[in-house]
MARKOLKOL-868821 format. One record per residue (C-alpha): z, x, y. Coordinates in pm, whole numbers, plus 50000, padded with zeros to 5 digits. Each point is the difference from the previous one (the first is absolute). Layout:
<recs>
REC     Z     X     Y
REC     Z     X     Y
...
</recs>
This chain:
<recs>
REC     Z     X     Y
REC 31398 45927 70892
REC 50029 49914 49630
REC 49671 49927 49821
REC 50111 49648 49897
REC 50097 49922 50359
REC 49663 50123 50128
REC 49822 49796 49733
REC 50205 49688 50075
REC 49934 50043 50370
REC 49626 50017 49937
REC 49998 49700 49767
REC 50223 49800 50235
REC 49767 50084 50286
REC 49693 49897 49802
REC 50152 49668 49897
REC 50110 49916 50351
REC 49672 50120 50147
REC 49806 49761 49778
REC 50209 49705 50118
REC 49991 50108 50365
REC 49626 50064 50003
REC 49928 49666 49836
REC 50211 49824 50261
REC 49829 50181 50285
REC 49648 49934 49872
REC 50081 49637 49930
REC 50156 49955 50345
REC 49704 50162 50176
REC 49745 49780 49825
REC 50215 49688 50042
REC 50031 50075 50373
REC 49621 50004 50036
REC 49967 49678 49799
REC 50284 49807 50166
REC 50019 50118 50362
REC 50314 50051 50213
REC 50141 49644 49988
REC 49971 49938 49625
REC 50120 50353 49933
REC 50299 49918 50219
REC 50091 49712 49767
REC 49970 50230 49698
REC 50220 50262 50171
REC 50263 49738 50080
REC 50021 49879 49638
REC 50011 50359 49874
REC 50295 50069 50231
REC 50188 49695 49871
REC 49950 50101 49636
REC 50091 50363 50072
REC 50331 49904 50162
REC 50074 49767 49707
REC 49940 50289 49759
REC 50245 50217 50192
REC 50263 49726 49969
REC 49932 49941 49630
REC 49997 50368 49904
REC 50380 50037 50023
REC 49966 50378 50008
REC 49865 50008 49644
REC 49716 50238 50091
REC 50229 50273 50134
REC 50263 49938 49732
REC 49751 50060 49719
REC 49863 50316 50165
REC 50345 50144 50063
REC 50211 49898 49700
REC 49752 50011 49710
REC 49917 50375 50033
REC 50363 50076 50084
REC 50127 49823 49687
REC 49722 50147 49784
REC 50096 50350 50117
REC 50359 49926 49893
REC 49882 49878 49657
REC 50114 49640 50058
REC 49697 49823 49854
REC 50189 49685 49896
REC 50121 49959 50357
REC 49639 50021 50120
REC 49888 49716 49771
REC 50290 49782 50106
REC 49930 50070 50365
REC 49631 49911 49966
REC 50082 49673 49825
REC 50254 49899 50265
REC 49777 50086 50294
REC 49696 49820 49858
REC 50180 49675 49919
REC 50189 49981 50326
REC 49687 50082 50200
REC 49800 49717 49843
REC 50271 49744 50080
REC 50016 50118 50360
REC 49619 49991 50025
REC 49992 49631 49905
REC 50258 49916 50267
REC 49820 50197 50271
REC 49668 49845 49893
REC 50139 49652 50069
REC 50115 50111 50346
REC 49657 50152 50071
REC 49831 49671 49910
REC 50215 49795 50236
REC 49948 50254 50280
REC 49620 50005 49975
REC 49994 49623 49970
REC 50238 49952 50292
REC 50111 50240 50278
REC 49737 50262 49913
REC 49704 49763 49984
REC 49892 50055 50361
REC 49768 50289 49916
REC 49832 49784 49733
REC 49934 49708 50236
REC 49637 50098 50054
REC 49936 49929 49630
REC 49947 49660 49841
REC 50293 49840 49814
REC 49842 50078 49664
REC 49932 50359 50097
REC 50361 50040 50112
REC 50124 49884 49659
REC 49766 50243 49823
REC 50116 50289 50218
REC 50367 49923 49929
REC 49940 49978 49623
REC 49812 50332 50004
REC 50280 50161 50203
REC 50269 49881 49756
REC 49801 50117 49696
REC 49948 50339 50159
REC 50371 50027 50082
REC 50111 49941 49638
REC 49735 50233 49856
REC 50087 50270 50255
REC 50371 49983 49912
REC 49927 50030 49628
REC 49754 50281 50064
REC 50253 50201 50202
REC 50262 49973 49727
REC 49761 50165 49755
REC 49851 50260 50233
REC 50333 50125 50133
REC 50129 50019 49646
REC 49711 50236 49925
REC 50097 50211 50302
REC 50363 50013 49892
REC 49899 50101 49648
REC 49758 50251 50160
REC 49710 49860 49797
REC 49751 50075 50272
REC 49701 50020 49766
REC 50041 49631 49908
REC 50066 49917 50363
REC 49671 50161 50101
REC 49800 49809 49738
REC 50150 49660 50080
REC 49967 50052 50375
REC 49634 50099 49973
REC 49909 49687 49803
REC 50200 49783 50241
REC 49828 50157 50300
REC 49654 49926 49862
REC 50094 49637 49934
REC 50151 49963 50346
REC 49710 50128 50205
REC 49742 49807 49796
REC 50189 49671 50021
REC 50079 50040 50371
REC 49637 50058 50096
REC 49857 49724 49781
REC 50280 49760 50093
REC 49965 50053 50375
REC 49624 49959 49973
REC 50009 49678 49797
REC 50328 49832 50099
REC 50111 50156 50330
REC 50375 50035 50062
REC 50127 49880 49657
REC 49748 50223 49824
REC 50103 50306 50199
REC 50366 49938 49910
REC 49913 49950 49633
REC 49897 50364 49975
REC 50366 50094 50026
REC 50078 49796 49690
REC 49730 50184 49806
REC 50154 50331 50108
REC 50336 49914 49841
REC 49908 49804 49689
REC 49970 50299 49760
REC 50341 50161 50067
REC 50162 49656 50032
REC 49892 49921 49645
REC 50177 50313 49869
REC 50347 49919 50130
REC 50098 49769 49713
REC 50122 50277 49762
REC 50256 50090 50267
REC 50137 49644 49978
REC 50075 50052 49629
REC 50242 50285 50071
REC 50362 49887 49983
REC 50165 50011 50346
REC 50298 50234 49951
REC 50152 50200 50284
REC 50343 50161 49958
REC 50271 49956 50259
REC 49976 50342 50167
REC 49623 49985 50028
REC 50016 49639 50120
REC 50237 50098 50280
REC 49766 50277 50114
REC 49696 49775 49962
REC 50139 49711 50202
REC 50087 50215 50298
REC 49671 50190 49992
REC 49791 49688 49936
REC 50149 49791 50278
REC 49951 50273 50257
REC 49649 50079 49870
REC 49909 49631 50003
REC 50118 49960 50357
REC 49810 50312 50100
REC 49684 49870 49828
REC 50012 49669 50188
REC 50071 50167 50333
REC 49739 50268 49928
REC 49739 49740 49917
REC 50059 49822 50329
REC 50004 50336 50176
REC 49702 50175 49838
REC 49811 49688 49897
REC 49790 49784 50227
REC 50276 49820 50186
REC 49808 50027 50326
REC 49762 49740 49852
REC 50263 49730 50055
REC 50030 50090 50368
REC 49623 50016 50044
REC 49948 49666 49824
REC 50254 49843 50235
REC 49919 50172 50332
REC 49627 50073 49955
REC 49736 49858 49763
REC 49920 50009 49630
REC 49700 50216 50095
REC 50240 50260 50144
REC 50177 49996 49665
REC 49667 50082 49834
REC 49937 50293 50236
REC 50351 50133 49945
REC 49956 49966 49624
REC 49686 50216 50013
REC 50178 50267 50206
REC 50287 49997 49753
REC 49761 50020 49705
REC 49861 50329 50130
REC 50348 50133 50076
REC 50139 49886 49667
REC 49726 50170 49800
REC 50135 50324 50148
REC 50361 49887 49957
REC 49945 49965 49626
REC 49939 50373 49956
REC 50369 50102 50010
REC 50084 49724 49751
REC 49720 50118 49772
REC 50087 50369 50010
REC 50376 49944 49993
REC 49999 49742 49720
REC 50153 50250 49756
REC 50246 50149 50252
REC 50282 49745 49975
REC 50024 50026 49618
REC 49980 50380 50033
REC 50272 50014 50267
REC 50215 49762 49791
REC 49957 50220 49694
REC 50097 50314 50195
REC 50294 49818 50156
REC 50121 49901 49652
REC 49978 50367 49898
REC 50178 50120 50316
REC 49700 50214 50101
REC 50063 49991 50375
REC 49809 50321 50082
REC 49691 49875 49819
REC 50021 49674 50194
REC 50016 50194 50326
REC 49691 50208 49920
REC 49807 49699 49877
REC 50096 49803 50312
REC 49873 50267 50238
REC 49681 50068 49807
REC 49903 49635 49957
REC 50079 49920 50364
REC 49775 50280 50123
REC 49719 49908 49760
REC 50017 49635 50106
REC 49978 50109 50363
REC 49690 50209 49923
REC 49831 49685 49867
REC 50141 49721 50217
REC 49993 50149 50349
REC 49629 50087 50003
REC 49909 49679 49817
REC 50186 49769 50239
REC 49913 50180 50324
REC 49641 50042 49886
REC 49964 49629 49917
REC 50160 49910 50334
REC 49739 50214 50177
REC 49699 49847 49825
REC 50130 49639 49984
REC 49773 49878 50287
REC 49696 50086 49786
REC 50149 49942 49656
REC 50134 49644 50030
REC 49674 49834 50113
REC 49817 50191 49727
REC 50231 49883 49720
REC 50114 49655 50111
REC 49720 49894 50234
REC 49948 49978 50375
REC 50221 49687 50023
REC 50302 50224 49935
REC 49925 50273 50257
REC 50301 49893 50211
REC 50227 50108 49713
REC 49913 50370 50054
REC 50259 50087 50270
REC 50266 49814 49803
REC 49915 50201 49688
REC 50017 50327 50196
REC 50354 49928 50120
REC 50114 49902 49651
REC 49847 50315 49847
REC 50159 50234 50254
REC 50341 49845 49926
REC 49931 50023 49627
REC 49915 50370 50030
REC 50357 50078 50095
REC 50183 49731 49802
REC 49825 50111 49679
REC 50193 50327 50015
REC 50305 49804 49884
REC 49853 49904 49663
REC 50172 50281 49810
REC 50324 49931 50188
REC 49994 49639 49881
REC 49958 50105 49636
REC 50278 50258 50035
REC 50246 49751 50149
REC 49924 49744 49728
REC 50041 50256 49720
REC 50344 50099 50132
REC 50106 49637 50034
REC 50067 50039 50375
REC 49848 49662 50071
REC 50233 49922 50289
REC 49799 50243 50210
REC 49693 49788 49936
REC 50193 49683 50071
REC 50098 50126 50344
REC 49657 50144 50087
REC 49811 49690 49888
REC 50242 49765 50175
REC 49951 50190 50326
REC 49624 49994 49950
REC 49992 49626 49925
REC 50202 49932 50313
REC 49739 50203 50188
REC 49715 49797 49846
REC 50160 49673 50109
REC 50092 50114 50351
REC 49663 50166 50061
REC 49818 49705 49844
REC 50152 49757 50246
REC 49964 50236 50298
REC 49656 50160 49946
REC 49781 49764 49798
REC 50019 49695 50232
REC 49880 50217 50291
REC 49767 50253 49836
REC 49874 49822 49687
REC 49833 50230 49751
REC 50099 50322 50176
REC 50357 49876 50029
REC 50003 49940 49622
REC 49872 50354 49939
REC 50258 50163 50226
REC 50290 49796 49862
REC 49911 50098 49645
REC 49938 50366 50082
REC 50324 50050 50192
REC 50208 49837 49726
REC 49839 50211 49724
REC 50064 50331 50173
REC 50358 49901 50087
REC 50089 49921 49639
REC 49857 50322 49857
REC 50172 50208 50269
REC 50339 49853 49906
REC 49945 50071 49629
REC 49883 50358 50057
REC 50301 50076 50221
REC 50244 49848 49749
REC 49844 50197 49712
REC 50050 50321 50195
REC 50348 49932 50141
REC 50163 49804 49716
REC 49816 50129 49692
REC 49908 50353 50108
REC 49626 49966 49933
REC 49796 50145 50287
REC 49631 49976 50086
REC 49773 50309 49984
REC 49971 49986 50379
REC 49781 50306 50062
REC 49743 49897 49741
REC 49995 49647 50142
REC 49945 50139 50350
REC 49688 50186 49890
REC 49864 49699 49809
REC 50059 49775 50300
REC 49815 50240 50230
REC 49704 50011 49761
REC 49993 49621 49962
REC 50010 49936 50374
REC 49720 50252 50056
REC 49770 49838 49743
REC 50080 49652 50136
REC 49907 50108 50352
REC 49671 50146 49879
REC 49912 49683 49806
REC 50089 49769 50291
REC 49792 50205 50242
REC 49694 49969 49778
REC 50047 49624 49943
REC 50048 49944 50373
REC 49694 50208 50091
REC 49753 49897 49730
REC 50125 49653 49910
REC 49906 49771 49712
REC 49990 50069 49628
REC 49792 50316 50056
REC 50299 50166 50166
REC 50190 49986 49671
REC 49747 50230 49837
REC 50084 50265 50258
REC 50367 49925 50064
REC 50132 50013 49644
REC 49861 50345 49901
REC 50098 50145 50338
REC 50354 49869 49960
REC 50035 50141 49648
REC 49876 50344 50105
REC 50234 50004 50300
REC 50299 49901 49787
REC 49939 50258 49726
REC 49939 50273 50256
REC 50331 49941 50179
REC 50190 49985 49670
REC 49847 50332 49893
REC 50063 50174 50331
REC 50370 49905 49996
REC 50037 50051 49622
REC 50144 49655 49936
REC 50004 50035 49620
REC 50215 50312 50019
REC 50246 49822 50225
REC 50036 49728 49736
REC 50023 50227 49695
REC 49845 50349 49960
REC 49915 49931 49634
REC 49892 49639 50040
REC 49626 50064 50013
REC 49998 50210 49682
REC 50220 49746 49816
REC 49774 49712 50098
REC 49692 50183 49876
REC 50173 50103 49675
REC 50071 49637 49910
REC 49634 49902 50028
REC 49793 50003 49675
REC 49831 50339 49951
REC 49648 49868 50055
REC 50100 49858 50338
REC 50196 50298 50131
REC 49708 50159 50187
REC 49954 49674 50193
REC 50375 49971 50060
REC 50012 50358 50130
REC 49710 49922 50233
REC 50191 49702 50143
REC 50346 50157 50023
REC 49887 50353 50090
REC 49908 49932 50364
REC 50350 49858 50058
REC 50180 50307 49871
REC 49849 50326 50127
REC 50122 50321 49834
REC 50262 50196 50188
REC 50226 50297 49947
REC 50267 49874 50240
REC 50323 49851 49868
REC 49982 49623 49963
REC 50167 49802 50273
REC 50264 49748 49896
REC 50154 49702 50175
</recs>
């Protein structure tokens, strides 16, 4: 891996981690302050704004990440400026239109979830939601421009400041003003990057005919995929729960999703620099490098995501009451199902970035359409009868189905195959550590069990990886390269961490 790619990956991960952690901490404290029913109202409004963002984005996030580095690599800097100007202006016009639609929805057909609030409180909530929506759209235009330009150092700084503002405002707002205050924290988290988007508006919108033709096709498909993907991977089950169950069930489901989504953010954090990198390599015709990078990053993501998700699923019965309070204990089995599904669906993160970088968006269109159909069918068939557990199963089945389709298409149509043997070893190690952790939580119970379960799970996982030489299956030289890229003063610590995963051997390295 190139040094700049490794650096960008680290900075992208740090920036995303700051935002994700702030959201998780704010949600946990807000849950304790609000309780299941009020949190259910917050979750419902968040879902409405999130779907509106997906509609208003018009594929601009993926377009900037794919085309800016591609055009820069080709030396077409004037085309980049024209593209940025066109995307920014068009996006702001669309945002105003979608904002009007969001207002009429929350004030009309979507007002049922707000009925437990007073008329004045409903108006305040709607105003806060609209303000957040506009600020979020402006913020995304700036942040994804930074990703496309691969300015990950600036991205990290802006994201860290935004995260601090978000968590502080969410906690204070929920404490003093309840539901509107909790929602206001999201505005604080977007205000800094939103204020930096205006220089992009001053760029003249110029896109030549050939680029426009490529952009229109890619953007329309990407936009459709984003909307479908948001309904698929977002919190669509909330609508079914609000209709067939109670607003309190929505709050419980939101807590389960919060725990699952904190884990789901890890691939996005660690792969934030992968799409620009793939796009750059694609522009250079470096197919072999793409293949090696794809296999290595997939295996490394599996080494992180499988133990994280299966471990969290095992300790959820003790973890959720500890973080969110005893009122949310019923969310634990729901969270476990979501995390187990996420463990396997997260393996497709690198596949998604690869498909986007090659412009093969029709694969995503088909996979997401099938998944959305599954969400709707399963939502109507499972949730009315099984409530919270039905929502968990419908979401989990749809997630795994979508990723399976994309992985198969990447292998059959594009010729990019998974490192299957390495993934088999990692899966075995992750299942073993999850079983150990669950046994301890089940036997000991309560928060005390976490003190025993977590170290035992980590030791089990590292032991299995070492016994089966997982690092050598991924790349025989990976451990030494990782250590060599660490600053000299930290290399002894890095060797101590990586060493147990890669025991010395004189045998020839096994390859997939």
